N, CA, C and O atoms as a GROMACS GRO file, in nm:
protein
  372
    1UNK      N    1   1.652   0.881   0.292
    1UNK     CA    2   1.599   0.790   0.389
    1UNK      C    3   1.673   0.657   0.377
    1UNK      O    4   1.793   0.655   0.349
    2UNK      N    5   1.605   0.546   0.399
    2UNK     CA    6   1.670   0.416   0.406
    2UNK      C    7   1.624   0.325   0.293
    2UNK      O    8   1.507   0.326   0.256
    3UNK      N    9   1.716   0.246   0.237
    3UNK     CA   10   1.684   0.148   0.135
    3UNK      C   11   1.713   0.008   0.188
    3UNK      O   12   1.808  -0.014   0.263
    4UNK      N   13   1.628  -0.087   0.149
    4UNK     CA   14   1.646  -0.227   0.185
    4UNK      C   15   1.664  -0.302   0.054
    4UNK      O   16   1.574  -0.300  -0.031
    5UNK      N   17   1.777  -0.370   0.036
    5UNK     CA   18   1.801  -0.444  -0.086
    5UNK      C   19   1.722  -0.574  -0.084
    5UNK      O   20   1.741  -0.657   0.005
    6UNK      N   21   1.636  -0.590  -0.180
    6UNK     CA   22   1.557  -0.712  -0.190
    6UNK      C   23   1.443  -0.717  -0.091
    6UNK      O   24   1.429  -0.631  -0.004
    7UNK      N   25   1.361  -0.820  -0.105
    7UNK     CA   26   1.247  -0.841  -0.017
    7UNK      C   27   1.271  -0.969   0.061
    7UNK      O   28   1.343  -1.058   0.015
    8UNK      N   29   1.211  -0.978   0.177
    8UNK     CA   30   1.225  -1.098   0.260
    8UNK      C   31   1.092  -1.172   0.258
    8UNK      O   32   0.987  -1.112   0.282
    9UNK      N   33   1.095  -1.302   0.228
    9UNK     CA   34   0.976  -1.385   0.224
    9UNK      C   35   0.912  -1.392   0.362
    9UNK      O   36   0.981  -1.400   0.463
   10UNK      N   37   0.778  -1.391   0.365
   10UNK     CA   38   0.702  -1.402   0.489
   10UNK      C   39   0.737  -1.292   0.589
   10UNK      O   40   0.747  -1.317   0.709
   11UNK      N   41   0.755  -1.171   0.540
   11UNK     CA   42   0.792  -1.057   0.623
   11UNK      C   43   0.694  -0.943   0.598
   11UNK      O   44   0.659  -0.916   0.484
   12UNK      N   45   0.651  -0.878   0.704
   12UNK     CA   46   0.561  -0.763   0.692
   12UNK      C   47   0.642  -0.637   0.723
   12UNK      O   48   0.713  -0.632   0.824
   13UNK      N   49   0.632  -0.538   0.638
   13UNK     CA   50   0.701  -0.412   0.659
   13UNK      C   51   0.603  -0.310   0.713
   13UNK      O   52   0.500  -0.285   0.651
   14UNK      N   53   0.635  -0.250   0.826
   14UNK     CA   54   0.554  -0.145   0.886
   14UNK      C   55   0.635  -0.017   0.876
   14UNK      O   56   0.749  -0.011   0.923
   15UNK      N   57   0.577   0.084   0.815
   15UNK     CA   58   0.653   0.207   0.793
   15UNK      C   59   0.617   0.312   0.898
   15UNK      O   60   0.508   0.309   0.954
   16UNK      N   61   0.708   0.404   0.924
   16UNK     CA   62   0.680   0.509   1.021
   16UNK      C   63   0.580   0.611   0.965
   16UNK      O   64   0.559   0.618   0.844
   17UNK      N   65   0.520   0.690   1.054
   17UNK     CA   66   0.428   0.795   1.007
   17UNK      C   67   0.500   0.891   0.912
   17UNK      O   68   0.621   0.912   0.923
   18UNK      N   69   0.425   0.949   0.822
   18UNK     CA   70   0.476   1.048   0.726
   18UNK      C   71   0.585   0.993   0.636
   18UNK      O   72   0.674   1.067   0.594
   19UNK      N   73   0.579   0.863   0.606
   19UNK     CA   74   0.675   0.802   0.514
   19UNK      C   75   0.600   0.716   0.414
   19UNK      O   76   0.488   0.672   0.439
   20UNK      N   77   0.662   0.693   0.300
   20UNK     CA   78   0.611   0.603   0.198
   20UNK      C   79   0.717   0.497   0.171
   20UNK      O   80   0.837   0.526   0.174
   21UNK      N   81   0.673   0.375   0.145
   21UNK     CA   82   0.764   0.268   0.108
   21UNK      C   83   0.747   0.245  -0.042
   21UNK      O   84   0.643   0.197  -0.086
   22UNK      N   85   0.849   0.277  -0.118
   22UNK     CA   86   0.846   0.267  -0.263
   22UNK      C   87   0.927   0.147  -0.307
   22UNK      O   88   1.032   0.118  -0.249
   23UNK      N   89   0.879   0.075  -0.409
   23UNK     CA   90   0.949  -0.042  -0.463
   23UNK      C   91   0.995  -0.009  -0.604
   23UNK      O   92   0.914   0.026  -0.689
   24UNK      N   93   1.124  -0.020  -0.629
   24UNK     CA   94   1.178   0.002  -0.762
   24UNK      C   95   1.287  -0.101  -0.788
   24UNK      O   96   1.388  -0.105  -0.718
   25UNK      N   97   1.265  -0.184  -0.889
   25UNK     CA   98   1.359  -0.290  -0.928
   25UNK      C   99   1.395  -0.380  -0.810
   25UNK      O  100   1.510  -0.419  -0.793
   26UNK      N  101   1.294  -0.413  -0.730
   26UNK     CA  102   1.314  -0.503  -0.618
   26UNK      C  103   1.376  -0.441  -0.494
   26UNK      O  104   1.400  -0.511  -0.396
   27UNK      N  105   1.402  -0.312  -0.497
   27UNK     CA  106   1.462  -0.244  -0.382
   27UNK      C  107   1.354  -0.162  -0.312
   27UNK      O  108   1.284  -0.082  -0.375
   28UNK      N  109   1.341  -0.183  -0.181
   28UNK     CA  110   1.245  -0.109  -0.100
   28UNK      C  111   1.312   0.017  -0.046
   28UNK      O  112   1.421   0.010   0.010
   29UNK      N  113   1.248   0.132  -0.064
   29UNK     CA  114   1.306   0.258  -0.021
   29UNK      C  115   1.204   0.339   0.057
   29UNK      O  116   1.091   0.359   0.011
   30UNK      N  117   1.243   0.385   0.176
   30UNK     CA  118   1.158   0.476   0.252
   30UNK      C  119   1.180   0.617   0.200
   30UNK      O  120   1.293   0.661   0.182
   31UNK      N  121   1.070   0.687   0.175
   31UNK     CA  122   1.076   0.824   0.127
   31UNK      C  123   0.978   0.908   0.208
   31UNK      O  124   0.882   0.854   0.263
   32UNK      N  125   1.000   1.038   0.215
   32UNK     CA  126   0.901   1.123   0.281
   32UNK      C  127   0.765   1.106   0.212
   32UNK      O  128   0.759   1.094   0.090
   33UNK      N  129   0.658   1.103   0.290
   33UNK     CA  130   0.524   1.083   0.235
   33UNK      C  131   0.490   1.193   0.137
   33UNK      O  132   0.506   1.312   0.166
   34UNK      N  133   0.442   1.152   0.020
   34UNK     CA  134   0.400   1.246  -0.083
   34UNK      C  135   0.252   1.274  -0.068
   34UNK      O  136   0.177   1.189  -0.020
   35UNK      N  137   0.210   1.390  -0.108
   35UNK     CA  138   0.069   1.425  -0.100
   35UNK      C  139  -0.012   1.362  -0.213
   35UNK      O  140  -0.135   1.356  -0.204
   36UNK      N  141   0.055   1.315  -0.317
   36UNK     CA  142  -0.017   1.248  -0.426
   36UNK      C  143  -0.055   1.109  -0.383
   36UNK      O  144   0.022   1.042  -0.313
   37UNK      N  145  -0.171   1.063  -0.422
   37UNK     CA  146  -0.226   0.938  -0.370
   37UNK      C  147  -0.170   0.813  -0.434
   37UNK      O  148  -0.142   0.808  -0.553
   38UNK      N  149  -0.154   0.711  -0.350
   38UNK     CA  150  -0.126   0.577  -0.398
   38UNK      C  151   0.014   0.547  -0.446
   38UNK      O  152   0.034   0.443  -0.509
   39UNK      N  153   0.111   0.632  -0.420
   39UNK     CA  154   0.246   0.611  -0.474
   39UNK      C  155   0.305   0.477  -0.429
   39UNK      O  156   0.372   0.410  -0.508
   40UNK      N  157   0.281   0.439  -0.305
   40UNK     CA  158   0.338   0.313  -0.254
   40UNK      C  159   0.283   0.194  -0.331
   40UNK      O  160   0.360   0.111  -0.382
   41UNK      N  161   0.151   0.185  -0.341
   41UNK     CA  162   0.090   0.070  -0.407
   41UNK      C  163   0.110   0.075  -0.558
   41UNK      O  164   0.119  -0.029  -0.622
   42UNK      N  165   0.118   0.194  -0.615
   42UNK     CA  166   0.144   0.204  -0.759
   42UNK      C  167   0.284   0.153  -0.790
   42UNK      O  168   0.304   0.083  -0.889
   43UNK      N  169   0.382   0.186  -0.706
   43UNK     CA  170   0.518   0.136  -0.730
   43UNK      C  171   0.523  -0.016  -0.712
   43UNK      O  172   0.596  -0.084  -0.784
   44UNK      N  173   0.446  -0.067  -0.616
   44UNK     CA  174   0.439  -0.212  -0.596
   44UNK      C  175   0.380  -0.280  -0.718
   44UNK      O  176   0.432  -0.383  -0.763
   45UNK      N  177   0.273  -0.225  -0.773
   45UNK     CA  178   0.209  -0.281  -0.892
   45UNK      C  179   0.304  -0.280  -1.011
   45UNK      O  180   0.313  -0.379  -1.085
   46UNK      N  181   0.374  -0.170  -1.031
   46UNK     CA  182   0.466  -0.157  -1.144
   46UNK      C  183   0.584  -0.253  -1.132
   46UNK      O  184   0.634  -0.301  -1.234
   47UNK      N  185   0.628  -0.280  -1.010
   47UNK     CA  186   0.746  -0.365  -0.990
   47UNK      C  187   0.711  -0.514  -0.985
   47UNK      O  188   0.785  -0.596  -1.040
   48UNK      N  189   0.600  -0.549  -0.921
   48UNK     CA  190   0.568  -0.690  -0.899
   48UNK      C  191   0.456  -0.744  -0.989
   48UNK      O  192   0.436  -0.865  -0.995
   49UNK      N  193   0.385  -0.657  -1.058
   49UNK     CA  194   0.277  -0.696  -1.148
   49UNK      C  195   0.177  -0.789  -1.078
   49UNK      O  196   0.118  -0.752  -0.977
   50UNK      N  197   0.157  -0.911  -1.132
   50UNK     CA  198   0.056  -1.004  -1.078
   50UNK      C  199   0.096  -1.062  -0.941
   50UNK      O  200   0.013  -1.127  -0.878
   51UNK      N  201   0.217  -1.041  -0.896
   51UNK     CA  202   0.260  -1.090  -0.765
   51UNK      C  203   0.235  -0.989  -0.653
   51UNK      O  204   0.260  -1.019  -0.536
   52UNK      N  205   0.187  -0.870  -0.688
   52UNK     CA  206   0.161  -0.766  -0.588
   52UNK      C  207   0.034  -0.797  -0.509
   52UNK      O  208  -0.064  -0.848  -0.564
   53UNK      N  209   0.036  -0.765  -0.381
   53UNK     CA  210  -0.081  -0.777  -0.294
   53UNK      C  211  -0.097  -0.644  -0.221
   53UNK      O  212  -0.001  -0.592  -0.164
   54UNK      N  213  -0.218  -0.589  -0.223
   54UNK     CA  214  -0.245  -0.463  -0.156
   54UNK      C  215  -0.360  -0.477  -0.059
   54UNK      O  216  -0.459  -0.544  -0.088
   55UNK      N  217  -0.346  -0.412   0.058
   55UNK     CA  218  -0.449  -0.416   0.162
   55UNK      C  219  -0.476  -0.274   0.209
   55UNK      O  220  -0.383  -0.200   0.240
   56UNK      N  221  -0.604  -0.236   0.215
   56UNK     CA  222  -0.645  -0.108   0.272
   56UNK      C  223  -0.744  -0.139   0.384
   56UNK      O  224  -0.849  -0.199   0.360
   57UNK      N  225  -0.709  -0.098   0.506
   57UNK     CA  226  -0.795  -0.129   0.620
   57UNK      C  227  -0.891  -0.017   0.658
   57UNK      O  228  -1.003  -0.045   0.701
   58UNK      N  229  -0.852   0.106   0.642
   58UNK     CA  230  -0.940   0.216   0.676
   58UNK      C  231  -0.889   0.343   0.611
   58UNK      O  232  -0.783   0.344   0.548
   59UNK      N  233  -0.965   0.449   0.627
   59UNK     CA  234  -0.923   0.578   0.575
   59UNK      C  235  -1.037   0.650   0.508
   59UNK      O  236  -1.140   0.591   0.474
   60UNK      N  237  -1.016   0.778   0.489
   60UNK     CA  238  -1.119   0.860   0.424
   60UNK      C  239  -1.069   0.923   0.296
   60UNK      O  240  -1.148   0.984   0.223
   61UNK      N  241  -0.941   0.910   0.267
   61UNK     CA  242  -0.886   0.966   0.143
   61UNK      C  243  -0.897   0.863   0.031
   61UNK      O  244  -0.944   0.751   0.053
   62UNK      N  245  -0.853   0.901  -0.089
   62UNK     CA  246  -0.864   0.810  -0.204
   62UNK      C  247  -0.731   0.746  -0.242
   62UNK      O  248  -0.727   0.669  -0.338
   63UNK      N  249  -0.622   0.774  -0.169
   63UNK     CA  250  -0.492   0.719  -0.210
   63UNK      C  251  -0.490   0.567  -0.204
   63UNK      O  252  -0.426   0.504  -0.288
   64UNK      N  253  -0.558   0.506  -0.109
   64UNK     CA  254  -0.565   0.361  -0.103
   64UNK      C  255  -0.637   0.302  -0.222
   64UNK      O  256  -0.595   0.201  -0.278
   65UNK      N  257  -0.746   0.367  -0.262
   65UNK     CA  258  -0.825   0.321  -0.376
   65UNK      C  259  -0.744   0.330  -0.504
   65UNK      O  260  -0.746   0.237  -0.585
   66UNK      N  261  -0.673   0.439  -0.524
   66UNK     CA  262  -0.591   0.458  -0.644
   66UNK      C  263  -0.484   0.350  -0.651
   66UNK      O  264  -0.460   0.293  -0.757
   67UNK      N  265  -0.419   0.322  -0.538
   67UNK     CA  266  -0.314   0.220  -0.535
   67UNK      C  267  -0.368   0.081  -0.560
   67UNK      O  268  -0.306   0.003  -0.633
   68UNK      N  269  -0.484   0.047  -0.501
   68UNK     CA  270  -0.542  -0.085  -0.523
   68UNK      C  271  -0.585  -0.102  -0.668
   68UNK      O  272  -0.572  -0.211  -0.724
   69UNK      N  273  -0.636   0.004  -0.730
   69UNK     CA  274  -0.672  -0.003  -0.872
   69UNK      C  275  -0.549  -0.034  -0.957
   69UNK      O  276  -0.558  -0.110  -1.054
   70UNK      N  277  -0.435   0.025  -0.922
   70UNK     CA  278  -0.311  -0.001  -0.997
   70UNK      C  279  -0.268  -0.147  -0.982
   70UNK      O  280  -0.227  -0.210  -1.079
   71UNK      N  281  -0.278  -0.200  -0.860
   71UNK     CA  282  -0.241  -0.340  -0.836
   71UNK      C  283  -0.336  -0.432  -0.912
   71UNK      O  284  -0.291  -0.527  -0.977
   72UNK      N  285  -0.465  -0.405  -0.905
   72UNK     CA  286  -0.564  -0.488  -0.974
   72UNK      C  287  -0.542  -0.484  -1.126
   72UNK      O  288  -0.555  -0.586  -1.193
   73UNK      N  289  -0.508  -0.367  -1.180
   73UNK     CA  290  -0.484  -0.353  -1.324
   73UNK      C  291  -0.365  -0.438  -1.370
   73UNK      O  292  -0.360  -0.480  -1.486
   74UNK      N  293  -0.270  -0.462  -1.280
   74UNK     CA  294  -0.152  -0.544  -1.312
   74UNK      C  295  -0.176  -0.691  -1.284
   74UNK      O  296  -0.086  -0.773  -1.302
   75UNK      N  297  -0.298  -0.726  -1.237
   75UNK     CA  298  -0.331  -0.866  -1.211
   75UNK      C  299  -0.301  -0.911  -1.069
   75UNK      O  300  -0.306  -1.030  -1.039
   76UNK      N  301  -0.270  -0.815  -0.980
   76UNK     CA  302  -0.239  -0.849  -0.841
   76UNK      C  303  -0.365  -0.873  -0.759
   76UNK      O  304  -0.477  -0.863  -0.810
   77UNK      N  305  -0.345  -0.904  -0.633
   77UNK     CA  306  -0.452  -0.937  -0.540
   77UNK      C  307  -0.477  -0.819  -0.447
   77UNK      O  308  -0.382  -0.761  -0.394
   78UNK      N  309  -0.604  -0.782  -0.427
   78UNK     CA  310  -0.636  -0.667  -0.343
   78UNK      C  311  -0.741  -0.702  -0.239
   78UNK      O  312  -0.830  -0.784  -0.264
   79UNK      N  313  -0.730  -0.639  -0.123
   79UNK     CA  314  -0.827  -0.652  -0.014
   79UNK      C  315  -0.858  -0.513   0.038
   79UNK      O  316  -0.769  -0.428   0.047
   80UNK      N  317  -0.985  -0.489   0.073
   80UNK     CA  318  -1.024  -0.361   0.131
   80UNK      C  319  -1.126  -0.384   0.241
   80UNK      O  320  -1.213  -0.471   0.229
   81UNK      N  321  -1.116  -0.306   0.346
   81UNK     CA  322  -1.213  -0.312   0.456
   81UNK      C  323  -1.348  -0.260   0.406
   81UNK      O  324  -1.353  -0.167   0.326
   82UNK      N  325  -1.455  -0.320   0.454
   82UNK     CA  326  -1.589  -0.276   0.415
   82UNK      C  327  -1.610  -0.130   0.450
   82UNK      O  328  -1.570  -0.085   0.558
   83UNK      N  329  -1.672  -0.055   0.360
   83UNK     CA  330  -1.698   0.087   0.382
   83UNK      C  331  -1.779   0.108   0.508
   83UNK      O  332  -1.881   0.043   0.529
   84UNK      N  333  -1.733   0.199   0.593
   84UNK     CA  334  -1.805   0.233   0.714
   84UNK      C  335  -1.783   0.139   0.831
   84UNK      O  336  -1.828   0.169   0.941
   85UNK      N  337  -1.716   0.026   0.811
   85UNK     CA  338  -1.698  -0.071   0.918
   85UNK      C  339  -1.621  -0.012   1.035
   85UNK      O  340  -1.658  -0.033   1.151
   86UNK      N  341  -1.514   0.062   1.007
   86UNK     CA  342  -1.434   0.121   1.112
   86UNK      C  343  -1.518   0.215   1.197
   86UNK      O  344  -1.508   0.213   1.319
   87UNK      N  345  -1.599   0.296   1.134
   87UNK     CA  346  -1.679   0.394   1.206
   87UNK      C  347  -1.788   0.327   1.288
   87UNK      O  348  -1.817   0.372   1.399
   88UNK      N  349  -1.848   0.221   1.238
   88UNK     CA  350  -1.949   0.146   1.314
   88UNK      C  351  -1.887   0.082   1.437
   88UNK      O  352  -1.950   0.078   1.543
   89UNK      N  353  -1.766   0.032   1.424
   89UNK     CA  354  -1.698  -0.030   1.537
   89UNK      C  355  -1.669   0.072   1.647
   89UNK      O  356  -1.685   0.042   1.765
   90UNK      N  357  -1.627   0.191   1.609
   90UNK     CA  358  -1.598   0.295   1.707
   90UNK      C  359  -1.725   0.347   1.774
   90UNK      O  360  -1.724   0.382   1.892
   91UNK      N  361  -1.832   0.353   1.698
   91UNK     CA  362  -1.958   0.407   1.751
   91UNK      C  363  -2.040   0.300   1.823
   91UNK      O  364  -2.140   0.333   1.887
   92UNK      N  365  -1.999   0.175   1.814
   92UNK     CA  366  -2.067   0.068   1.885
   92UNK      C  367  -2.198   0.025   1.823
   92UNK      O  368  -2.282  -0.032   1.892
   93UNK      N  369  -2.218   0.052   1.693
   93UNK     CA  370  -2.343   0.010   1.629
   93UNK      C  371  -2.321  -0.110   1.543
   93UNK      O  372  -2.414  -0.160   1.480
   0.00000   0.00000   0.00000
């Protein structure tokens, strides 16, 4: 896939479907999505430690939770959408 050397300040990376963005030694690499959970955020935690920031907006799997736990364990900052909020918004309640 594609590698990006270094990170750009104040830049948001949006990845295509069925891909993972892995961080290793400051290099961002797109890889085919793995079935194991949290690889993207775990690599971010391992590479950036307390400078890592993770956000999970929705989902029903546990890969986001696993990745956020890795970031939090390294002292990074994590945000997660309130449980059930997405479904309440769609259902209009």
